[in-house]
LUMSE-599012 format. One record per residue (C-alpha): residue in one letter; x, y, z. Coordinates in steps of 0.5 Angstrom, whole numbers. Layout:
# residues N
<atom rest="a" c1="X" c2="Y" c3="Z"/>
...
END
This chain:
# residues 321
<atom rest="x" c1="119" c2="203" c3="295"/>
<atom rest="x" c1="111" c2="204" c3="295"/>
<atom rest="x" c1="106" c2="205" c3="290"/>
<atom rest="x" c1="103" c2="212" c3="289"/>
<atom rest="x" c1="96" c2="212" c3="290"/>
<atom rest="x" c1="83" c2="224" c3="310"/>
<atom rest="x" c1="80" c2="222" c3="317"/>
<atom rest="x" c1="81" c2="227" c3="322"/>
<atom rest="x" c1="88" c2="227" c3="326"/>
<atom rest="x" c1="89" c2="233" c3="331"/>
<atom rest="x" c1="94" c2="238" c3="329"/>
<atom rest="x" c1="100" c2="238" c3="333"/>
<atom rest="x" c1="102" c2="245" c3="336"/>
<atom rest="x" c1="109" c2="243" c3="338"/>
<atom rest="x" c1="114" c2="245" c3="333"/>
<atom rest="x" c1="118" c2="239" c3="329"/>
<atom rest="x" c1="125" c2="237" c3="333"/>
<atom rest="x" c1="129" c2="239" c3="327"/>
<atom rest="x" c1="129" c2="244" c3="321"/>
<atom rest="x" c1="126" c2="243" c3="314"/>
<atom rest="x" c1="130" c2="238" c3="310"/>
<atom rest="x" c1="134" c2="241" c3="304"/>
<atom rest="x" c1="136" c2="238" c3="298"/>
<atom rest="x" c1="144" c2="236" c3="297"/>
<atom rest="x" c1="148" c2="235" c3="291"/>
<atom rest="x" c1="146" c2="228" c3="287"/>
<atom rest="x" c1="152" c2="224" c3="284"/>
<atom rest="x" c1="152" c2="221" c3="278"/>
<atom rest="x" c1="148" c2="214" c3="277"/>
<atom rest="x" c1="152" c2="208" c3="279"/>
<atom rest="x" c1="153" c2="203" c3="274"/>
<atom rest="x" c1="151" c2="195" c3="274"/>
<atom rest="x" c1="156" c2="190" c3="271"/>
<atom rest="x" c1="153" c2="187" c3="265"/>
<atom rest="x" c1="153" c2="180" c3="267"/>
<atom rest="x" c1="147" c2="182" c3="272"/>
<atom rest="x" c1="140" c2="181" c3="270"/>
<atom rest="x" c1="136" c2="187" c3="269"/>
<atom rest="x" c1="129" c2="189" c3="270"/>
<atom rest="x" c1="125" c2="191" c3="263"/>
<atom rest="x" c1="126" c2="198" c3="265"/>
<atom rest="x" c1="133" c2="198" c3="266"/>
<atom rest="x" c1="135" c2="202" c3="260"/>
<atom rest="x" c1="129" c2="206" c3="258"/>
<atom rest="x" c1="126" c2="207" c3="265"/>
<atom rest="x" c1="119" c2="205" c3="263"/>
<atom rest="x" c1="116" c2="199" c3="267"/>
<atom rest="x" c1="111" c2="194" c3="263"/>
<atom rest="x" c1="104" c2="195" c3="264"/>
<atom rest="x" c1="101" c2="192" c3="271"/>
<atom rest="x" c1="98" c2="186" c3="269"/>
<atom rest="x" c1="102" c2="181" c3="272"/>
<atom rest="x" c1="98" c2="175" c3="276"/>
<atom rest="x" c1="97" c2="176" c3="283"/>
<atom rest="x" c1="98" c2="169" c3="285"/>
<atom rest="x" c1="105" c2="166" c3="284"/>
<atom rest="x" c1="107" c2="159" c3="282"/>
<atom rest="x" c1="112" c2="155" c3="286"/>
<atom rest="x" c1="118" c2="156" c3="282"/>
<atom rest="x" c1="116" c2="164" c3="282"/>
<atom rest="x" c1="116" c2="163" c3="290"/>
<atom rest="x" c1="122" c2="160" c3="291"/>
<atom rest="x" c1="126" c2="165" c3="287"/>
<atom rest="x" c1="122" c2="171" c3="291"/>
<atom rest="x" c1="124" c2="167" c3="297"/>
<atom rest="x" c1="132" c2="168" c3="295"/>
<atom rest="x" c1="130" c2="176" c3="292"/>
<atom rest="x" c1="127" c2="177" c3="299"/>
<atom rest="x" c1="133" c2="174" c3="303"/>
<atom rest="x" c1="138" c2="178" c3="299"/>
<atom rest="x" c1="134" c2="185" c3="300"/>
<atom rest="x" c1="134" c2="184" c3="307"/>
<atom rest="x" c1="141" c2="182" c3="307"/>
<atom rest="x" c1="142" c2="189" c3="303"/>
<atom rest="x" c1="138" c2="193" c3="308"/>
<atom rest="x" c1="142" c2="190" c3="314"/>
<atom rest="x" c1="148" c2="192" c3="311"/>
<atom rest="x" c1="146" c2="199" c3="310"/>
<atom rest="x" c1="143" c2="200" c3="316"/>
<atom rest="x" c1="149" c2="198" c3="320"/>
<atom rest="x" c1="153" c2="204" c3="316"/>
<atom rest="x" c1="148" c2="209" c3="319"/>
<atom rest="x" c1="151" c2="214" c3="323"/>
<atom rest="x" c1="152" c2="221" c3="325"/>
<atom rest="x" c1="156" c2="225" c3="319"/>
<atom rest="x" c1="155" c2="220" c3="314"/>
<atom rest="x" c1="151" c2="222" c3="307"/>
<atom rest="x" c1="145" c2="219" c3="304"/>
<atom rest="x" c1="149" c2="218" c3="298"/>
<atom rest="x" c1="155" c2="214" c3="301"/>
<atom rest="x" c1="149" c2="210" c3="304"/>
<atom rest="x" c1="147" c2="209" c3="297"/>
<atom rest="x" c1="154" c2="207" c3="295"/>
<atom rest="x" c1="154" c2="202" c3="300"/>
<atom rest="x" c1="147" c2="199" c3="298"/>
<atom rest="x" c1="149" c2="199" c3="291"/>
<atom rest="x" c1="155" c2="195" c3="292"/>
<atom rest="x" c1="152" c2="190" c3="297"/>
<atom rest="x" c1="146" c2="189" c3="291"/>
<atom rest="x" c1="151" c2="188" c3="286"/>
<atom rest="x" c1="156" c2="183" c3="290"/>
<atom rest="x" c1="149" c2="179" c3="291"/>
<atom rest="x" c1="149" c2="178" c3="283"/>
<atom rest="x" c1="142" c2="183" c3="284"/>
<atom rest="x" c1="140" c2="189" c3="280"/>
<atom rest="x" c1="138" c2="195" c3="285"/>
<atom rest="x" c1="131" c2="195" c3="283"/>
<atom rest="x" c1="130" c2="203" c3="284"/>
<atom rest="x" c1="135" c2="205" c3="279"/>
<atom rest="x" c1="132" c2="208" c3="273"/>
<atom rest="x" c1="125" c2="206" c3="275"/>
<atom rest="x" c1="121" c2="211" c3="272"/>
<atom rest="x" c1="128" c2="215" c3="272"/>
<atom rest="x" c1="129" c2="215" c3="279"/>
<atom rest="x" c1="137" c2="216" c3="279"/>
<atom rest="x" c1="139" c2="212" c3="285"/>
<atom rest="x" c1="139" c2="205" c3="288"/>
<atom rest="x" c1="135" c2="206" c3="294"/>
<atom rest="x" c1="131" c2="211" c3="297"/>
<atom rest="x" c1="133" c2="215" c3="304"/>
<atom rest="x" c1="127" c2="219" c3="307"/>
<atom rest="x" c1="130" c2="223" c3="313"/>
<atom rest="x" c1="125" c2="226" c3="318"/>
<atom rest="x" c1="119" c2="229" c3="315"/>
<atom rest="x" c1="120" c2="226" c3="308"/>
<atom rest="x" c1="115" c2="221" c3="307"/>
<atom rest="x" c1="118" c2="216" c3="302"/>
<atom rest="x" c1="122" c2="216" c3="295"/>
<atom rest="x" c1="128" c2="221" c3="298"/>
<atom rest="x" c1="133" c2="221" c3="293"/>
<atom rest="x" c1="140" c2="220" c3="296"/>
<atom rest="x" c1="145" c2="226" c3="296"/>
<atom rest="x" c1="150" c2="230" c3="299"/>
<atom rest="x" c1="146" c2="231" c3="306"/>
<atom rest="x" c1="150" c2="229" c3="312"/>
<atom rest="x" c1="146" c2="225" c3="317"/>
<atom rest="x" c1="145" c2="229" c3="324"/>
<atom rest="x" c1="145" c2="227" c3="331"/>
<atom rest="x" c1="137" c2="226" c3="332"/>
<atom rest="x" c1="135" c2="225" c3="325"/>
<atom rest="x" c1="131" c2="219" c3="323"/>
<atom rest="x" c1="132" c2="216" c3="317"/>
<atom rest="x" c1="128" c2="210" c3="313"/>
<atom rest="x" c1="132" c2="206" c3="308"/>
<atom rest="x" c1="128" c2="203" c3="303"/>
<atom rest="x" c1="131" c2="197" c3="299"/>
<atom rest="x" c1="129" c2="193" c3="293"/>
<atom rest="x" c1="133" c2="188" c3="289"/>
<atom rest="x" c1="132" c2="184" c3="282"/>
<atom rest="x" c1="135" c2="177" c3="282"/>
<atom rest="x" c1="133" c2="171" c3="278"/>
<atom rest="x" c1="127" c2="175" c3="275"/>
<atom rest="x" c1="123" c2="177" c3="281"/>
<atom rest="x" c1="124" c2="183" c3="286"/>
<atom rest="x" c1="124" c2="183" c3="294"/>
<atom rest="x" c1="122" c2="190" c3="297"/>
<atom rest="x" c1="123" c2="192" c3="304"/>
<atom rest="x" c1="125" c2="198" c3="309"/>
<atom rest="x" c1="126" c2="200" c3="316"/>
<atom rest="x" c1="127" c2="207" c3="320"/>
<atom rest="x" c1="133" c2="208" c3="324"/>
<atom rest="x" c1="135" c2="212" c3="329"/>
<atom rest="x" c1="141" c2="217" c3="328"/>
<atom rest="x" c1="144" c2="219" c3="335"/>
<atom rest="x" c1="140" c2="222" c3="341"/>
<atom rest="x" c1="133" c2="222" c3="338"/>
<atom rest="x" c1="127" c2="226" c3="341"/>
<atom rest="x" c1="122" c2="221" c3="345"/>
<atom rest="x" c1="116" c2="223" c3="340"/>
<atom rest="x" c1="120" c2="221" c3="334"/>
<atom rest="x" c1="122" c2="214" c3="338"/>
<atom rest="x" c1="114" c2="214" c3="339"/>
<atom rest="x" c1="113" c2="215" c3="332"/>
<atom rest="x" c1="118" c2="209" c3="330"/>
<atom rest="x" c1="115" c2="204" c3="335"/>
<atom rest="x" c1="108" c2="206" c3="333"/>
<atom rest="x" c1="109" c2="205" c3="325"/>
<atom rest="x" c1="113" c2="198" c3="327"/>
<atom rest="x" c1="107" c2="196" c3="331"/>
<atom rest="x" c1="102" c2="198" c3="325"/>
<atom rest="x" c1="106" c2="194" c3="320"/>
<atom rest="x" c1="105" c2="188" c3="324"/>
<atom rest="x" c1="98" c2="189" c3="325"/>
<atom rest="x" c1="97" c2="189" c3="318"/>
<atom rest="x" c1="101" c2="183" c3="317"/>
<atom rest="x" c1="97" c2="180" c3="323"/>
<atom rest="x" c1="91" c2="181" c3="318"/>
<atom rest="x" c1="93" c2="177" c3="312"/>
<atom rest="x" c1="90" c2="170" c3="312"/>
<atom rest="x" c1="87" c2="166" c3="306"/>
<atom rest="x" c1="80" c2="168" c3="305"/>
<atom rest="x" c1="81" c2="175" c3="309"/>
<atom rest="x" c1="80" c2="181" c3="304"/>
<atom rest="x" c1="85" c2="187" c3="303"/>
<atom rest="x" c1="81" c2="192" c3="307"/>
<atom rest="x" c1="82" c2="188" c3="313"/>
<atom rest="x" c1="90" c2="190" c3="313"/>
<atom rest="x" c1="88" c2="197" c3="312"/>
<atom rest="x" c1="83" c2="196" c3="318"/>
<atom rest="x" c1="88" c2="193" c3="322"/>
<atom rest="x" c1="93" c2="198" c3="321"/>
<atom rest="x" c1="88" c2="204" c3="322"/>
<atom rest="x" c1="86" c2="201" c3="329"/>
<atom rest="x" c1="93" c2="200" c3="331"/>
<atom rest="x" c1="94" c2="208" c3="330"/>
<atom rest="x" c1="88" c2="210" c3="332"/>
<atom rest="x" c1="90" c2="207" c3="339"/>
<atom rest="x" c1="94" c2="213" c3="340"/>
<atom rest="x" c1="88" c2="218" c3="341"/>
<atom rest="x" c1="89" c2="222" c3="334"/>
<atom rest="x" c1="96" c2="224" c3="335"/>
<atom rest="x" c1="99" c2="220" c3="329"/>
<atom rest="x" c1="96" c2="220" c3="321"/>
<atom rest="x" c1="96" c2="215" c3="316"/>
<atom rest="x" c1="99" c2="217" c3="309"/>
<atom rest="x" c1="94" c2="215" c3="304"/>
<atom rest="x" c1="97" c2="218" c3="297"/>
<atom rest="x" c1="102" c2="212" c3="298"/>
<atom rest="x" c1="100" c2="204" c3="299"/>
<atom rest="x" c1="103" c2="197" c3="299"/>
<atom rest="x" c1="103" c2="194" c3="292"/>
<atom rest="x" c1="103" c2="187" c3="289"/>
<atom rest="x" c1="110" c2="185" c3="287"/>
<atom rest="x" c1="114" c2="179" c3="283"/>
<atom rest="x" c1="117" c2="179" c3="276"/>
<atom rest="x" c1="114" c2="186" c3="276"/>
<atom rest="x" c1="116" c2="192" c3="281"/>
<atom rest="x" c1="109" c2="194" c3="282"/>
<atom rest="x" c1="103" c2="190" c3="280"/>
<atom rest="x" c1="96" c2="192" c3="279"/>
<atom rest="x" c1="94" c2="189" c3="286"/>
<atom rest="x" c1="94" c2="195" c3="291"/>
<atom rest="x" c1="94" c2="195" c3="299"/>
<atom rest="x" c1="92" c2="201" c3="302"/>
<atom rest="x" c1="94" c2="202" c3="309"/>
<atom rest="x" c1="87" c2="205" c3="312"/>
<atom rest="x" c1="80" c2="202" c3="311"/>
<atom rest="x" c1="78" c2="202" c3="304"/>
<atom rest="x" c1="71" c2="199" c3="304"/>
<atom rest="x" c1="72" c2="198" c3="296"/>
<atom rest="x" c1="79" c2="194" c3="297"/>
<atom rest="x" c1="74" c2="188" c3="297"/>
<atom rest="x" c1="80" c2="183" c3="294"/>
<atom rest="x" c1="80" c2="176" c3="297"/>
<atom rest="x" c1="87" c2="174" c3="299"/>
<atom rest="x" c1="89" c2="167" c3="296"/>
<atom rest="x" c1="95" c2="163" c3="298"/>
<atom rest="x" c1="100" c2="165" c3="293"/>
<atom rest="x" c1="99" c2="172" c3="293"/>
<atom rest="x" c1="105" c2="176" c3="294"/>
<atom rest="x" c1="105" c2="184" c3="296"/>
<atom rest="x" c1="108" c2="189" c3="301"/>
<atom rest="x" c1="105" c2="192" c3="307"/>
<atom rest="x" c1="109" c2="199" c3="308"/>
<atom rest="x" c1="105" c2="204" c3="312"/>
<atom rest="x" c1="107" c2="211" c3="313"/>
<atom rest="x" c1="105" c2="214" c3="319"/>
<atom rest="x" c1="106" c2="221" c3="321"/>
<atom rest="x" c1="106" c2="226" c3="327"/>
<atom rest="x" c1="100" c2="230" c3="326"/>
<atom rest="x" c1="96" c2="230" c3="320"/>
<atom rest="x" c1="98" c2="226" c3="314"/>
<atom rest="x" c1="98" c2="232" c3="309"/>
<atom rest="x" c1="103" c2="231" c3="303"/>
<atom rest="x" c1="107" c2="236" c3="298"/>
<atom rest="x" c1="112" c2="234" c3="293"/>
<atom rest="x" c1="119" c2="237" c3="291"/>
<atom rest="x" c1="119" c2="239" c3="284"/>
<atom rest="x" c1="124" c2="233" c3="283"/>
<atom rest="x" c1="117" c2="229" c3="282"/>
<atom rest="x" c1="120" c2="224" c3="287"/>
<atom rest="x" c1="121" c2="227" c3="294"/>
<atom rest="x" c1="114" c2="227" c3="298"/>
<atom rest="x" c1="114" c2="231" c3="305"/>
<atom rest="x" c1="109" c2="232" c3="310"/>
<atom rest="x" c1="106" c2="239" c3="310"/>
<atom rest="x" c1="107" c2="240" c3="317"/>
<atom rest="x" c1="114" c2="239" c3="317"/>
<atom rest="x" c1="113" c2="234" c3="323"/>
<atom rest="x" c1="116" c2="227" c3="322"/>
<atom rest="x" c1="114" c2="221" c3="319"/>
<atom rest="x" c1="116" c2="213" c3="319"/>
<atom rest="x" c1="116" c2="207" c3="315"/>
<atom rest="x" c1="117" c2="200" c3="315"/>
<atom rest="x" c1="116" c2="194" c3="310"/>
<atom rest="x" c1="116" c2="187" c3="308"/>
<atom rest="x" c1="114" c2="183" c3="302"/>
<atom rest="x" c1="110" c2="177" c3="304"/>
<atom rest="x" c1="106" c2="171" c3="301"/>
<atom rest="x" c1="99" c2="169" c3="303"/>
<atom rest="x" c1="100" c2="161" c3="305"/>
<atom rest="x" c1="95" c2="156" c3="306"/>
<atom rest="x" c1="95" c2="158" c3="314"/>
<atom rest="x" c1="97" c2="165" c3="314"/>
<atom rest="x" c1="103" c2="169" c3="312"/>
<atom rest="x" c1="110" c2="168" c3="310"/>
<atom rest="x" c1="115" c2="174" c3="310"/>
<atom rest="x" c1="119" c2="173" c3="304"/>
<atom rest="x" c1="124" c2="179" c3="306"/>
<atom rest="x" c1="128" c2="176" c3="312"/>
<atom rest="x" c1="135" c2="175" c3="312"/>
<atom rest="x" c1="138" c2="167" c3="312"/>
<atom rest="x" c1="142" c2="169" c3="319"/>
<atom rest="x" c1="140" c2="173" c3="325"/>
<atom rest="x" c1="134" c2="178" c3="325"/>
<atom rest="x" c1="131" c2="183" c3="320"/>
<atom rest="x" c1="133" c2="190" c3="320"/>
<atom rest="x" c1="127" c2="192" c3="324"/>
<atom rest="x" c1="129" c2="188" c3="330"/>
<atom rest="x" c1="136" c2="190" c3="329"/>
<atom rest="x" c1="136" c2="197" c3="328"/>
<atom rest="x" c1="129" c2="200" c3="330"/>
<atom rest="x" c1="129" c2="202" c3="337"/>
<atom rest="x" c1="128" c2="196" c3="341"/>
<atom rest="x" c1="121" c2="194" c3="344"/>
<atom rest="x" c1="118" c2="188" c3="348"/>
<atom rest="x" c1="113" c2="186" c3="343"/>
<atom rest="x" c1="110" c2="189" c3="337"/>
<atom rest="x" c1="105" c2="193" c3="341"/>
<atom rest="x" c1="107" c2="200" c3="342"/>
<atom rest="x" c1="106" c2="204" c3="348"/>
END
C-alpha cells in the first residue's frame, strides 16, 4: 500500500481498451479474531506519528522476514483466485481469511478508515481501489496489494495480474512496470542514495520513447513496526532525495506506471486514485532491507516463486521489450 506524496509524456491517441471503472457496493468490514495482534490504528483508524527509526535491529529484521513471507503467501493465494467473473469483494474475503489463518492482521483494515483488508486496483485505477461487488471481466488487469501485520511488524507487497485475454498494450504496460520495479531494486546498495532508485526506474521507463508515465503523487515508504514511516522513496529522480542508504534500512519500492501521462484524479471516497486519461496503469511492489552487500527482498514466499513471477505475464528477464 503506497504512501501519498511531471516530466513530459506524450499523449496516447488510442482510446483505452475498456470503459471507465464504476464503483460497486461495499460489504461490511470483516472481523479479526481477538487473539491476533493488532497495529495501533486498528480501533480508531489513526496511526502513530511517522518517527520510527529507518534502520532496524536484528530482532526486527528477523520478524520482518516472517511478516514479509506471510504477505507473499497471502498475495499468491489471492492472485491464484483471480478469474473472469469473480468480484473484488470475494478477493478481499480470500485475502482476509488467508491473513487471519496465518495469525496476522490485514494491515489496510481501518488504516485511516480504509474499509477493507486489501486493495484491488483495476484497469485505470492507480492504487487504493476498495474491493466491492464489481466482477472482473475478460481483458481486465488488476493490481492486488497485500500488507499483513504479524508479531509487531508489517510486510507489504503487490502484483498486477492479467484477467483472461488481455490486449497487447496492457501486457506491455505490465512488463514495463515489473521491469521498472526491478531496476529500482537493482539500485539499492549501502552508500547509494534514495534518488538513485528513482533515477533507475525513470531510466527504465524512458527507454520506451515517452509512451509511459510515472505516477508521482504516490511513492514507496519506510516500513517496520509502522505501516508507513517518514522515509520516502520516490519512483522518479528527485534531486532532493539525498538520504544515504544504510544496512538495516527497510522500505518498499512500488512504482505505478501509466499508459500515457500520469495525471491523477480521486474519487470522493478519498482513496481511489485513477488516471485522468482513463488509460491503464500497473504496479508491482516488494518490501526489502539494505544489506552489507546490496539488498534482500523480504516479501518472498518460503516455497516457490513470488506472485510477480507466477501470475504476471511471463518474461524472459526483468528487461521489458
